[in-house]
All heavy atoms as TSV, in Angstrom:
chain	resi	resn	atom	element	x	y	z
A	1	MET	N	N	118.286	100.881	118.173
A	1	MET	CA	C	118.277	101.239	116.766
A	1	MET	C	C	119.459	100.630	116.003
A	1	MET	O	O	119.551	100.809	114.812
A	1	MET	CB	C	118.305	102.760	116.615
A	1	MET	CG	C	117.004	103.418	116.943
A	1	MET	SD	S	115.786	102.873	115.769
A	1	MET	CE	C	114.321	103.401	116.542
A	2	GLN	N	N	120.318	99.931	116.685
A	2	GLN	CA	C	121.475	99.329	116.040
A	2	GLN	C	C	121.057	98.283	115.004
A	2	GLN	O	O	121.642	98.198	113.940
A	2	GLN	CB	C	122.406	98.708	117.088
A	2	GLN	CG	C	123.668	98.106	116.522
A	2	GLN	CD	C	124.579	99.127	115.875
A	2	GLN	OE1	O	124.543	100.308	116.190
A	2	GLN	NE2	N	125.376	98.680	114.937
A	3	ILE	N	N	120.018	97.498	115.319
A	3	ILE	CA	C	119.571	96.458	114.389
A	3	ILE	C	C	118.996	97.079	113.126
A	3	ILE	O	O	119.210	96.569	112.027
A	3	ILE	CB	C	118.580	95.484	115.061
A	3	ILE	CG1	C	118.262	94.297	114.158
A	3	ILE	CG2	C	117.294	96.186	115.423
A	3	ILE	CD1	C	119.244	93.212	114.245
A	4	ASN	N	N	118.272	98.206	113.255
A	4	ASN	CA	C	117.729	98.867	112.068
A	4	ASN	C	C	118.830	99.387	111.173
A	4	ASN	O	O	118.731	99.301	109.949
A	4	ASN	CB	C	116.794	100.008	112.464
A	4	ASN	CG	C	115.429	99.514	112.869
A	4	ASN	OD1	O	115.087	98.351	112.663
A	4	ASN	ND2	N	114.652	100.384	113.461
A	5	ARG	N	N	119.871	99.918	111.758
A	5	ARG	CA	C	121.000	100.415	110.969
A	5	ARG	C	C	121.688	99.268	110.234
A	5	ARG	O	O	122.001	99.377	109.051
A	5	ARG	CB	C	121.979	101.142	111.885
A	5	ARG	CG	C	123.165	101.699	111.159
A	5	ARG	CD	C	124.121	102.379	112.135
A	5	ARG	NE	N	125.376	102.643	111.500
A	5	ARG	CZ	C	125.799	103.847	111.188
A	5	ARG	NH1	N	125.071	104.890	111.486
A	5	ARG	NH2	N	126.959	104.011	110.591
A	6	THR	N	N	121.874	98.156	110.923
A	6	THR	CA	C	122.502	96.990	110.311
A	6	THR	C	C	121.638	96.448	109.177
A	6	THR	O	O	122.151	96.108	108.105
A	6	THR	CB	C	122.721	95.893	111.373
A	6	THR	OG1	O	123.490	96.434	112.441
A	6	THR	CG2	C	123.435	94.703	110.789
A	7	LEU	N	N	120.322	96.362	109.413
A	7	LEU	CA	C	119.425	95.876	108.364
A	7	LEU	C	C	119.395	96.821	107.172
A	7	LEU	O	O	119.375	96.371	106.021
A	7	LEU	CB	C	118.017	95.687	108.925
A	7	LEU	CG	C	117.829	94.489	109.848
A	7	LEU	CD1	C	116.455	94.541	110.503
A	7	LEU	CD2	C	118.008	93.193	109.096
A	8	LEU	N	N	119.395	98.125	107.426
A	8	LEU	CA	C	119.394	99.095	106.336
A	8	LEU	C	C	120.663	98.987	105.508
A	8	LEU	O	O	120.616	98.996	104.270
A	8	LEU	CB	C	119.229	100.513	106.881
A	8	LEU	CG	C	119.153	101.619	105.834
A	8	LEU	CD1	C	117.940	101.419	104.943
A	8	LEU	CD2	C	119.106	102.970	106.508
A	9	ILE	N	N	121.801	98.859	106.164
A	9	ILE	CA	C	123.065	98.705	105.442
A	9	ILE	C	C	123.060	97.417	104.632
A	9	ILE	O	O	123.506	97.394	103.473
A	9	ILE	CB	C	124.257	98.765	106.418
A	9	ILE	CG1	C	124.409	100.191	106.957
A	9	ILE	CG2	C	125.546	98.307	105.751
A	9	ILE	CD1	C	125.404	100.341	108.075
A	10	SER	N	N	122.526	96.334	105.199
A	10	SER	CA	C	122.491	95.072	104.461
A	10	SER	C	C	121.556	95.160	103.258
A	10	SER	O	O	121.857	94.608	102.199
A	10	SER	CB	C	122.090	93.921	105.380
A	10	SER	OG	O	120.767	94.059	105.804
A	11	ILE	N	N	120.440	95.874	103.386
A	11	ILE	CA	C	119.532	96.060	102.252
A	11	ILE	C	C	120.235	96.840	101.139
A	11	ILE	O	O	120.160	96.474	99.962
A	11	ILE	CB	C	118.237	96.764	102.695
A	11	ILE	CG1	C	117.379	95.812	103.521
A	11	ILE	CG2	C	117.444	97.282	101.503
A	11	ILE	CD1	C	116.182	96.460	104.174
A	12	ILE	N	N	120.920	97.906	101.504
A	12	ILE	CA	C	121.640	98.702	100.511
A	12	ILE	C	C	122.704	97.867	99.823
A	12	ILE	O	O	122.854	97.912	98.593
A	12	ILE	CB	C	122.238	99.962	101.168
A	12	ILE	CG1	C	121.113	100.909	101.587
A	12	ILE	CG2	C	123.214	100.661	100.228
A	12	ILE	CD1	C	121.557	102.054	102.460
A	13	VAL	N	N	123.447	97.075	100.588
A	13	VAL	CA	C	124.493	96.226	100.007
A	13	VAL	C	C	123.888	95.199	99.055
A	13	VAL	O	O	124.427	94.954	97.963
A	13	VAL	CB	C	125.317	95.545	101.123
A	13	VAL	CG1	C	126.186	94.431	100.573
A	13	VAL	CG2	C	126.172	96.573	101.850
A	14	MET	N	N	122.763	94.595	99.436
A	14	MET	CA	C	122.133	93.597	98.561
A	14	MET	C	C	121.624	94.225	97.266
A	14	MET	O	O	121.751	93.632	96.193
A	14	MET	CB	C	121.006	92.880	99.300
A	14	MET	CG	C	121.504	91.899	100.321
A	14	MET	SD	S	120.218	90.894	101.064
A	14	MET	CE	C	119.539	92.036	102.261
A	15	ILE	N	N	121.071	95.427	97.341
A	15	ILE	CA	C	120.578	96.101	96.138
A	15	ILE	C	C	121.737	96.487	95.224
A	15	ILE	O	O	121.675	96.286	94.007
A	15	ILE	CB	C	119.727	97.329	96.510
A	15	ILE	CG1	C	118.415	96.865	97.138
A	15	ILE	CG2	C	119.462	98.214	95.300
A	15	ILE	CD1	C	117.580	97.972	97.723
A	16	VAL	N	N	122.813	97.011	95.801
A	16	VAL	CA	C	123.985	97.380	94.999
A	16	VAL	C	C	124.613	96.135	94.375
A	16	VAL	O	O	125.021	96.145	93.208
A	16	VAL	CB	C	125.000	98.168	95.853
A	16	VAL	CG1	C	126.326	98.327	95.155
A	16	VAL	CG2	C	124.426	99.528	96.229
A	17	THR	N	N	124.677	95.040	95.137
A	17	THR	CA	C	125.225	93.791	94.607
A	17	THR	C	C	124.375	93.275	93.447
A	17	THR	O	O	124.917	92.842	92.419
A	17	THR	CB	C	125.292	92.722	95.721
A	17	THR	OG1	O	126.095	93.223	96.782
A	17	THR	CG2	C	125.872	91.427	95.211
A	18	ALA	N	N	123.063	93.323	93.593
A	18	ALA	CA	C	122.180	92.871	92.519
A	18	ALA	C	C	122.355	93.734	91.274
A	18	ALA	O	O	122.399	93.212	90.152
A	18	ALA	CB	C	120.730	92.890	92.986
A	19	ALA	N	N	122.464	95.044	91.453
A	19	ALA	CA	C	122.671	95.937	90.310
A	19	ALA	C	C	124.003	95.647	89.624
A	19	ALA	O	O	124.082	95.590	88.390
A	19	ALA	CB	C	122.620	97.393	90.776
A	20	PHE	N	N	125.042	95.436	90.417
A	20	PHE	CA	C	126.364	95.125	89.855
A	20	PHE	C	C	126.326	93.800	89.094
A	20	PHE	O	O	126.887	93.685	87.999
A	20	PHE	CB	C	127.411	95.079	90.975
A	20	PHE	CG	C	128.785	94.762	90.494
A	20	PHE	CD1	C	129.528	95.690	89.778
A	20	PHE	CD2	C	129.345	93.520	90.745
A	20	PHE	CE1	C	130.797	95.384	89.326
A	20	PHE	CE2	C	130.608	93.207	90.301
A	20	PHE	CZ	C	131.337	94.146	89.590
A	21	LEU	N	N	125.646	92.794	89.668
A	21	LEU	CA	C	125.535	91.505	88.986
A	21	LEU	C	C	124.771	91.636	87.667
A	21	LEU	O	O	125.140	91.005	86.672
A	21	LEU	CB	C	124.833	90.491	89.881
A	21	LEU	CG	C	125.681	89.782	90.909
A	21	LEU	CD1	C	124.796	88.910	91.805
A	21	LEU	CD2	C	126.744	88.940	90.258
A	22	CYS	N	N	123.713	92.442	87.652
A	22	CYS	CA	C	122.954	92.641	86.415
A	22	CYS	C	C	123.813	93.279	85.333
A	22	CYS	O	O	123.822	92.815	84.183
A	22	CYS	CB	C	121.739	93.523	86.681
A	22	CYS	SG	S	120.416	92.697	87.565
A	23	ILE	N	N	124.528	94.318	85.693
A	23	ILE	CA	C	125.391	94.987	84.713
A	23	ILE	C	C	126.486	94.042	84.227
A	23	ILE	O	O	126.745	93.940	83.025
A	23	ILE	CB	C	125.988	96.273	85.319
A	23	ILE	CG1	C	124.883	97.299	85.544
A	23	ILE	CG2	C	127.081	96.838	84.416
A	23	ILE	CD1	C	125.305	98.495	86.361
A	24	LEU	N	N	127.099	93.329	85.148
A	24	LEU	CA	C	128.157	92.387	84.794
A	24	LEU	C	C	127.628	91.279	83.887
A	24	LEU	O	O	128.263	90.926	82.884
A	24	LEU	CB	C	128.753	91.794	86.070
A	24	LEU	CG	C	130.025	90.991	85.936
A	24	LEU	CD1	C	131.175	91.895	85.504
A	24	LEU	CD2	C	130.353	90.333	87.266
A	25	GLN	N	N	126.461	90.763	84.206
A	25	GLN	CA	C	125.890	89.671	83.410
A	25	GLN	C	C	125.479	90.155	82.019
A	25	GLN	O	O	125.662	89.436	81.037
A	25	GLN	CB	C	124.694	89.062	84.141
A	25	GLN	CG	C	124.111	87.867	83.461
A	25	GLN	CD	C	125.004	86.643	83.473
A	25	GLN	OE1	O	126.012	86.590	84.161
A	25	GLN	NE2	N	124.637	85.664	82.689
A	26	LEU	N	N	124.938	91.341	81.938
A	26	LEU	CA	C	124.508	91.853	80.636
A	26	LEU	C	C	125.688	92.090	79.695
A	26	LEU	O	O	125.581	91.895	78.491
A	26	LEU	CB	C	123.720	93.148	80.811
A	26	LEU	CG	C	122.316	92.985	81.378
A	26	LEU	CD1	C	121.716	94.347	81.673
A	26	LEU	CD2	C	121.442	92.201	80.427
A	27	TRP	N	N	126.814	92.519	80.236
A	27	TRP	CA	C	127.944	92.858	79.392
A	27	TRP	C	C	128.931	91.714	79.175
A	27	TRP	O	O	129.623	91.685	78.163
A	27	TRP	CB	C	128.685	94.061	79.962
A	27	TRP	CG	C	127.935	95.327	79.728
A	27	TRP	CD1	C	127.092	95.947	80.585
A	27	TRP	CD2	C	127.922	96.103	78.524
A	27	TRP	NE1	N	126.562	97.061	80.005
A	27	TRP	CE2	C	127.063	97.190	78.745
A	27	TRP	CE3	C	128.573	95.984	77.301
A	27	TRP	CZ2	C	126.824	98.146	77.764
A	27	TRP	CZ3	C	128.338	96.947	76.336
A	27	TRP	CH2	C	127.467	98.023	76.571
A	28	THR	N	N	129.036	90.793	80.131
A	28	THR	CA	C	130.081	89.774	79.989
A	28	THR	C	C	129.584	88.337	80.022
A	28	THR	O	O	130.284	87.451	79.547
A	28	THR	CB	C	131.123	89.918	81.116
A	28	THR	OG1	O	130.500	89.683	82.368
A	28	THR	CG2	C	131.773	91.279	81.086
A	29	GLU	N	N	128.439	88.064	80.581
A	29	GLU	CA	C	127.929	86.699	80.773
A	29	GLU	C	C	128.969	85.804	81.442
A	29	GLU	O	O	129.335	84.749	80.949
A	29	GLU	CB	C	127.481	86.085	79.446
A	29	GLU	CG	C	126.180	86.631	78.940
A	29	GLU	CD	C	125.607	85.807	77.813
A	29	GLU	OE1	O	125.597	84.575	77.930
A	29	GLU	OE2	O	125.173	86.420	76.838
A	30	MET	N	N	129.455	86.251	82.590
A	30	MET	CA	C	130.477	85.509	83.325
A	30	MET	C	C	129.925	84.268	84.008
A	30	MET	O	O	130.644	83.294	84.179
A	30	MET	CB	C	131.137	86.409	84.373
A	30	MET	CG	C	132.025	87.465	83.780
A	30	MET	SD	S	132.871	88.422	85.022
A	30	MET	CE	C	133.813	87.182	85.851
A	31	ILE	N	N	128.660	84.302	84.417
A	31	ILE	CA	C	128.072	83.157	85.113
A	31	ILE	C	C	126.896	82.638	84.292
A	31	ILE	O	O	126.293	83.384	83.517
A	31	ILE	CB	C	127.624	83.544	86.543
A	31	ILE	CG1	C	126.656	84.723	86.527
A	31	ILE	CG2	C	128.810	83.845	87.421
A	31	ILE	CD1	C	126.132	85.112	87.890
A	32	PRO	N	N	126.562	81.369	84.448
A	32	PRO	CA	C	125.408	80.822	83.707
A	32	PRO	C	C	124.115	81.533	84.100
A	32	PRO	O	O	123.952	81.976	85.238
A	32	PRO	CB	C	125.363	79.355	84.141
A	32	PRO	CG	C	126.701	79.062	84.725
A	32	PRO	CD	C	127.251	80.348	85.228
A	33	TRP	N	N	123.196	81.636	83.141
A	33	TRP	CA	C	121.967	82.390	83.370
A	33	TRP	C	C	121.111	81.800	84.474
A	33	TRP	O	O	120.484	82.537	85.225
A	33	TRP	CB	C	121.162	82.504	82.067
A	33	TRP	CG	C	121.682	83.594	81.199
A	33	TRP	CD1	C	122.522	83.463	80.139
A	33	TRP	CD2	C	121.435	84.988	81.339
A	33	TRP	NE1	N	122.806	84.692	79.599
A	33	TRP	CE2	C	122.153	85.649	80.316
A	33	TRP	CE3	C	120.681	85.749	82.229
A	33	TRP	CZ2	C	122.129	87.030	80.163
A	33	TRP	CZ3	C	120.658	87.127	82.068
A	33	TRP	CH2	C	121.375	87.759	81.059
A	34	ASP	N	N	121.072	80.479	84.599
A	34	ASP	CA	C	120.239	79.899	85.649
A	34	ASP	C	C	120.772	80.242	87.041
A	34	ASP	O	O	120.014	80.563	87.948
A	34	ASP	CB	C	120.091	78.390	85.481
A	34	ASP	CG	C	121.410	77.646	85.508
A	34	ASP	OD1	O	122.454	78.256	85.232
A	34	ASP	OD2	O	121.391	76.428	85.797
A	35	PHE	N	N	122.078	80.235	87.199
A	35	PHE	CA	C	122.683	80.626	88.472
A	35	PHE	C	C	122.465	82.115	88.746
A	35	PHE	O	O	122.204	82.526	89.875
A	35	PHE	CB	C	124.179	80.301	88.463
A	35	PHE	CG	C	124.877	80.620	89.746
A	35	PHE	CD1	C	124.668	79.858	90.879
A	35	PHE	CD2	C	125.740	81.707	89.829
A	35	PHE	CE1	C	125.299	80.161	92.064
A	35	PHE	CE2	C	126.368	82.017	91.011
A	35	PHE	CZ	C	126.144	81.247	92.135
A	36	PHE	N	N	122.534	82.920	87.695
A	36	PHE	CA	C	122.314	84.361	87.817
A	36	PHE	C	C	120.885	84.648	88.293
A	36	PHE	O	O	120.680	85.447	89.217
A	36	PHE	CB	C	122.583	85.030	86.463
A	36	PHE	CG	C	122.153	86.459	86.387
A	36	PHE	CD1	C	122.843	87.448	87.071
A	36	PHE	CD2	C	121.054	86.823	85.633
A	36	PHE	CE1	C	122.442	88.769	87.005
A	36	PHE	CE2	C	120.650	88.137	85.559
A	36	PHE	CZ	C	121.342	89.109	86.239
A	37	ILE	N	N	119.905	84.002	87.683
A	37	ILE	CA	C	118.503	84.216	88.064
A	37	ILE	C	C	118.269	83.760	89.501
A	37	ILE	O	O	117.606	84.456	90.285
A	37	ILE	CB	C	117.564	83.467	87.087
A	37	ILE	CG1	C	117.693	84.024	85.680
A	37	ILE	CG2	C	116.117	83.519	87.571
A	37	ILE	CD1	C	117.308	85.483	85.533
A	38	LYS	N	N	118.822	82.605	89.864
A	38	LYS	CA	C	118.667	82.106	91.240
A	38	LYS	C	C	119.297	83.066	92.245
A	38	LYS	O	O	118.751	83.302	93.330
A	38	LYS	CB	C	119.290	80.726	91.383
A	38	LYS	CG	C	118.519	79.649	90.673
A	38	LYS	CD	C	119.245	78.318	90.786
A	38	LYS	CE	C	118.542	77.253	89.978
A	38	LYS	NZ	N	119.242	75.967	90.021
A	39	THR	N	N	120.439	83.634	91.895
A	39	THR	CA	C	121.109	84.591	92.779
A	39	THR	C	C	120.269	85.853	92.950
A	39	THR	O	O	120.119	86.354	94.066
A	39	THR	CB	C	122.507	84.946	92.232
A	39	THR	OG1	O	123.257	83.752	92.054
A	39	THR	CG2	C	123.255	85.873	93.163
A	40	LEU	N	N	119.712	86.370	91.856
A	40	LEU	CA	C	118.869	87.565	91.947
A	40	LEU	C	C	117.611	87.300	92.775
A	40	LEU	O	O	117.202	88.149	93.579
A	40	LEU	CB	C	118.471	88.050	90.554
A	40	LEU	CG	C	119.518	88.824	89.776
A	40	LEU	CD1	C	118.937	89.315	88.461
A	40	LEU	CD2	C	120.066	89.981	90.565
A	41	ILE	N	N	116.998	86.146	92.586
A	41	ILE	CA	C	115.805	85.819	93.369
A	41	ILE	C	C	116.156	85.717	94.851
A	41	ILE	O	O	115.421	86.212	95.707
A	41	ILE	CB	C	115.165	84.520	92.844
A	41	ILE	CG1	C	114.555	84.767	91.465
A	41	ILE	CG2	C	114.107	83.994	93.809
A	41	ILE	CD1	C	114.088	83.523	90.749
A	42	THR	N	N	117.287	85.082	95.158
A	42	THR	CA	C	117.720	84.964	96.546
A	42	THR	C	C	117.977	86.338	97.164
A	42	THR	O	O	117.550	86.611	98.292
A	42	THR	CB	C	118.990	84.101	96.644
A	42	THR	OG1	O	118.716	82.818	96.072
A	42	THR	CG2	C	119.448	83.937	98.071
A	43	LEU	N	N	118.669	87.207	96.440
A	43	LEU	CA	C	118.908	88.564	96.943
A	43	LEU	C	C	117.597	89.315	97.146
A	43	LEU	O	O	117.439	90.054	98.121
A	43	LEU	CB	C	119.824	89.332	95.988
A	43	LEU	CG	C	121.300	88.979	96.044
A	43	LEU	CD1	C	122.055	89.677	94.918
A	43	LEU	CD2	C	121.897	89.362	97.385
A	44	GLY	N	N	116.647	89.131	96.245
A	44	GLY	CA	C	115.342	89.779	96.386
A	44	GLY	C	C	114.602	89.304	97.619
A	44	GLY	O	O	114.038	90.103	98.367
A	45	ILE	N	N	114.606	87.995	97.852
A	45	ILE	CA	C	113.935	87.445	99.028
A	45	ILE	C	C	114.588	87.948	100.305
A	45	ILE	O	O	113.903	88.355	101.254
A	45	ILE	CB	C	113.933	85.903	98.973
A	45	ILE	CG1	C	113.011	85.423	97.859
A	45	ILE	CG2	C	113.523	85.305	100.314
A	45	ILE	CD1	C	113.119	83.948	97.557
A	46	LEU	N	N	115.911	87.952	100.355
A	46	LEU	CA	C	116.618	88.427	101.550
A	46	LEU	C	C	116.373	89.909	101.794
A	46	LEU	O	O	116.231	90.346	102.938
A	46	LEU	CB	C	118.115	88.140	101.427
A	46	LEU	CG	C	118.513	86.673	101.482
A	46	LEU	CD1	C	120.012	86.527	101.223
A	46	LEU	CD2	C	118.139	86.060	102.812
A	47	THR	N	N	116.292	90.692	100.722
A	47	THR	CA	C	116.022	92.120	100.860
A	47	THR	C	C	114.615	92.354	101.416
A	47	THR	O	O	114.429	93.176	102.320
A	47	THR	CB	C	116.177	92.824	99.500
A	47	THR	OG1	O	117.508	92.613	99.019
A	47	THR	CG2	C	115.913	94.304	99.604
A	48	VAL	N	N	113.649	91.621	100.897
A	48	VAL	CA	C	112.267	91.761	101.390
A	48	VAL	C	C	112.176	91.334	102.855
A	48	VAL	O	O	111.510	92.004	103.665
A	48	VAL	CB	C	111.292	90.952	100.508
A	48	VAL	CG1	C	109.920	90.845	101.147
A	48	VAL	CG2	C	111.192	91.582	99.133
A	49	LEU	N	N	112.838	90.241	103.217
A	49	LEU	CA	C	112.814	89.798	104.612
A	49	LEU	C	C	113.448	90.822	105.548
A	49	LEU	O	O	112.921	91.100	106.629
A	49	LEU	CB	C	113.527	88.452	104.753
A	49	LEU	CG	C	112.748	87.236	104.285
A	49	LEU	CD1	C	113.612	85.985	104.390
A	49	LEU	CD2	C	111.485	87.076	105.080
A	50	ALA	N	N	114.577	91.389	105.146
A	50	ALA	CA	C	115.231	92.400	105.981
A	50	ALA	C	C	114.329	93.627	106.132
A	50	ALA	O	O	114.214	94.196	107.221
A	50	ALA	CB	C	116.584	92.785	105.383
A	51	GLY	N	N	113.678	94.040	105.051
A	51	GLY	CA	C	112.754	95.169	105.130
A	51	GLY	C	C	111.569	94.870	106.019
A	51	GLY	O	O	111.124	95.723	106.793
A	52	LEU	N	N	111.054	93.644	105.938
A	52	LEU	CA	C	109.938	93.246	106.781
A	52	LEU	C	C	110.323	93.266	108.257
A	52	LEU	O	O	109.549	93.748	109.096
A	52	LEU	CB	C	109.447	91.851	106.381
A	52	LEU	CG	C	108.252	91.306	107.139
A	52	LEU	CD1	C	107.024	92.152	106.855
A	52	LEU	CD2	C	108.001	89.859	106.756
A	53	VAL	N	N	111.510	92.778	108.567
A	53	VAL	CA	C	111.976	92.809	109.957
A	53	VAL	C	C	112.092	94.255	110.446
A	53	VAL	O	O	111.709	94.566	111.575
A	53	VAL	CB	C	113.317	92.062	110.104
A	53	VAL	CG1	C	113.942	92.301	111.463
A	53	VAL	CG2	C	113.116	90.567	109.873
A	54	MET	N	N	112.593	95.153	109.590
A	54	MET	CA	C	112.700	96.560	109.976
A	54	MET	C	C	111.329	97.160	110.267
A	54	MET	O	O	111.148	97.874	111.254
A	54	MET	CB	C	113.375	97.371	108.864
A	54	MET	CG	C	114.866	97.248	108.825
A	54	MET	SD	S	115.605	98.227	107.514
A	54	MET	CE	C	115.070	99.863	107.934
A	55	VAL	N	N	110.353	96.876	109.411
A	55	VAL	CA	C	109.016	97.438	109.584
A	55	VAL	C	C	108.361	96.889	110.847
A	55	VAL	O	O	107.757	97.636	111.621
A	55	VAL	CB	C	108.150	97.150	108.331
A	55	VAL	CG1	C	106.691	97.452	108.582
A	55	VAL	CG2	C	108.667	97.943	107.150
A	56	VAL	N	N	108.465	95.586	111.056
A	56	VAL	CA	C	107.859	94.983	112.243
A	56	VAL	C	C	108.503	95.533	113.511
A	56	VAL	O	O	107.819	95.868	114.476
A	56	VAL	CB	C	107.963	93.441	112.179
A	56	VAL	CG1	C	107.636	92.805	113.508
A	56	VAL	CG2	C	107.062	92.900	111.092
A	57	LYS	N	N	109.830	95.652	113.507
A	57	LYS	CA	C	110.529	96.177	114.674
A	57	LYS	C	C	110.124	97.626	114.943
A	57	LYS	O	O	109.897	98.009	116.089
A	57	LYS	CB	C	112.036	96.071	114.501
A	57	LYS	CG	C	112.798	96.569	115.705
A	57	LYS	CD	C	114.190	96.043	115.728
A	57	LYS	CE	C	115.009	96.626	116.835
A	57	LYS	NZ	N	114.388	96.667	118.125
A	58	ALA	N	N	109.999	98.427	113.897
A	58	ALA	CA	C	109.589	99.827	114.072
A	58	ALA	C	C	108.157	99.905	114.599
A	58	ALA	O	O	107.860	100.731	115.472
A	58	ALA	CB	C	109.723	100.577	112.754
A	59	ASP	N	N	107.275	99.057	114.095
A	59	ASP	CA	C	105.883	99.064	114.540
A	59	ASP	C	C	105.772	98.633	115.999
A	59	ASP	O	O	105.049	99.252	116.775
A	59	ASP	CB	C	105.044	98.145	113.648
A	59	ASP	CG	C	103.564	98.230	113.991
A	59	ASP	OD1	O	103.066	99.363	114.128
A	59	ASP	OD2	O	102.929	97.169	114.124
A	60	LEU	N	N	106.481	97.587	116.366
A	60	LEU	CA	C	106.446	97.136	117.757
A	60	LEU	C	C	107.061	98.177	118.685
A	60	LEU	O	O	106.589	98.373	119.805
A	60	LEU	CB	C	107.162	95.800	117.906
A	60	LEU	CG	C	106.471	94.598	117.260
A	60	LEU	CD1	C	107.330	93.358	117.418
A	60	LEU	CD2	C	105.092	94.385	117.827
A	61	GLY	N	N	108.102	98.855	118.213
A	61	GLY	CA	C	108.718	99.914	119.015
A	61	GLY	C	C	107.773	101.090	119.213
A	61	GLY	O	O	107.708	101.674	120.291
A	62	ALA	N	N	107.008	101.426	118.171
A	62	ALA	CA	C	106.047	102.531	118.281
A	62	ALA	C	C	104.926	102.172	119.243
A	62	ALA	O	O	104.498	103.001	120.049
A	62	ALA	CB	C	105.488	102.874	116.909
A	63	GLN	N	N	104.461	100.921	119.169
A	63	GLN	CA	C	103.406	100.500	120.087
A	63	GLN	C	C	103.907	100.476	121.521
A	63	GLN	O	O	103.179	100.834	122.437
A	63	GLN	CB	C	102.875	99.125	119.685
A	63	GLN	CG	C	102.008	99.163	118.462
A	63	GLN	CD	C	101.437	97.807	118.112
A	63	GLN	OE1	O	101.671	96.821	118.798
A	63	GLN	NE2	N	100.691	97.755	117.022
A	64	LYS	N	N	105.147	100.068	121.726
A	64	LYS	CA	C	105.722	100.047	123.070
A	64	LYS	C	C	105.821	101.467	123.619
A	64	LYS	O	O	105.507	101.716	124.777
A	64	LYS	CB	C	107.086	99.384	123.074
A	64	LYS	CG	C	107.694	99.270	124.461
A	64	LYS	CD	C	109.051	98.614	124.394
A	64	LYS	CE	C	109.683	98.424	125.738
A	64	LYS	NZ	N	109.689	99.556	126.619
A	65	LYS	N	N	106.229	102.413	122.764
A	65	LYS	CA	C	106.339	103.802	123.204
A	65	LYS	C	C	104.969	104.354	123.581
A	65	LYS	O	O	104.828	105.037	124.595
A	65	LYS	CB	C	106.969	104.664	122.110
A	65	LYS	CG	C	107.193	106.104	122.527
A	65	LYS	CD	C	107.930	106.856	121.455
A	65	LYS	CE	C	108.181	108.296	121.736
A	65	LYS	NZ	N	107.572	108.947	122.831
A	66	LEU	N	N	103.948	104.041	122.767
A	66	LEU	CA	C	102.598	104.506	123.102
A	66	LEU	C	C	102.108	103.893	124.404
A	66	LEU	O	O	101.456	104.554	125.211
A	66	LEU	CB	C	101.626	104.166	121.955
A	66	LEU	CG	C	101.763	104.993	120.700
A	66	LEU	CD1	C	100.852	104.438	119.605
A	66	LEU	CD2	C	101.448	106.450	120.965
A	67	LYS	N	N	102.427	102.624	124.615
A	67	LYS	CA	C	102.003	101.952	125.842
A	67	LYS	C	C	102.740	102.547	127.043
A	67	LYS	O	O	102.161	102.742	128.116
A	67	LYS	CB	C	102.283	100.456	125.735
A	67	LYS	CG	C	101.561	99.635	126.776
A	67	LYS	CD	C	101.742	98.159	126.511
A	67	LYS	CE	C	100.479	97.639	125.925
A	67	LYS	NZ	N	100.452	96.181	125.828
A	68	ASP	N	N	104.026	102.852	126.873
A	68	ASP	CA	C	104.806	103.475	127.966
A	68	ASP	C	C	104.283	104.854	128.313
A	68	ASP	O	O	104.366	105.299	129.454
A	68	ASP	CB	C	106.285	103.546	127.595
A	68	ASP	CG	C	106.955	102.182	127.570
A	68	ASP	OD1	O	106.370	101.221	128.128
A	68	ASP	OD2	O	108.059	102.066	127.010
A	69	ASP	N	N	103.767	105.580	127.299
A	69	ASP	CA	C	103.223	106.921	127.537
A	69	ASP	C	C	101.766	106.887	127.962
A	69	ASP	O	O	101.093	107.927	127.992
A	69	ASP	CB	C	103.362	107.766	126.261
A	69	ASP	CG	C	104.809	108.066	125.931
A	69	ASP	OD1	O	105.667	107.959	126.840
A	69	ASP	OD2	O	105.091	108.403	124.768
A	70	ASN	N	N	101.228	105.686	128.253
A	70	ASN	CA	C	99.857	105.474	128.699
A	70	ASN	C	C	98.805	105.895	127.673
A	70	ASN	O	O	97.717	106.335	128.032
A	70	ASN	CB	C	99.595	106.166	130.033
A	70	ASN	CG	C	100.387	105.541	131.157
A	70	ASN	OD1	O	100.585	104.319	131.169
A	70	ASN	ND2	N	100.852	106.357	132.082
A	71	TYR	N	N	99.112	105.789	126.383
A	71	TYR	CA	C	98.113	106.051	125.350
A	71	TYR	C	C	97.357	104.785	124.984
A	71	TYR	O	O	96.273	104.844	124.449
A	71	TYR	CB	C	98.760	106.622	124.093
A	71	TYR	CG	C	99.233	108.048	124.277
A	71	TYR	CD1	C	100.578	108.361	124.167
A	71	TYR	CD2	C	98.345	109.069	124.558
A	71	TYR	CE1	C	101.019	109.658	124.335
A	71	TYR	CE2	C	98.771	110.371	124.741
A	71	TYR	CZ	C	100.116	110.653	124.634
A	71	TYR	OH	O	100.544	111.931	124.800
A	72	LEU	N	N	97.961	103.617	125.233
A	72	LEU	CA	C	97.308	102.325	124.978
A	72	LEU	C	C	97.146	101.580	126.274
A	72	LEU	O	O	97.893	101.738	127.215
A	72	LEU	CB	C	98.162	101.487	124.017
A	72	LEU	CG	C	98.369	102.022	122.597
A	72	LEU	CD1	C	99.286	101.092	121.836
A	72	LEU	CD2	C	97.050	102.170	121.882
A	73	ASP	N	N	96.122	100.717	126.325
A	73	ASP	CA	C	95.896	99.892	127.517
A	73	ASP	C	C	96.823	98.718	127.516
A	73	ASP	O	O	97.175	98.123	126.591
A	73	ASP	CB	C	94.450	99.404	127.561
A	73	ASP	CG	C	93.506	100.573	127.802
A	73	ASP	OD1	O	93.942	101.568	128.402
A	73	ASP	OD2	O	92.335	100.454	127.389
């Protein structure tokens, strides 16, 4: 379960970072808009990938547990 914890923490960090960047950009315009949009898209893609890895790992773990308990062939 260590990988799930790491992925969950990374998802939370990416979401908080994206929120902070949005607030910062709306109030100060510190970075160019094209770089800002590219950064948000990149964070979104990485967040979705991390979530997908968590779901796949949980599903494979559940199937392994069922197979170990002789519920699946």
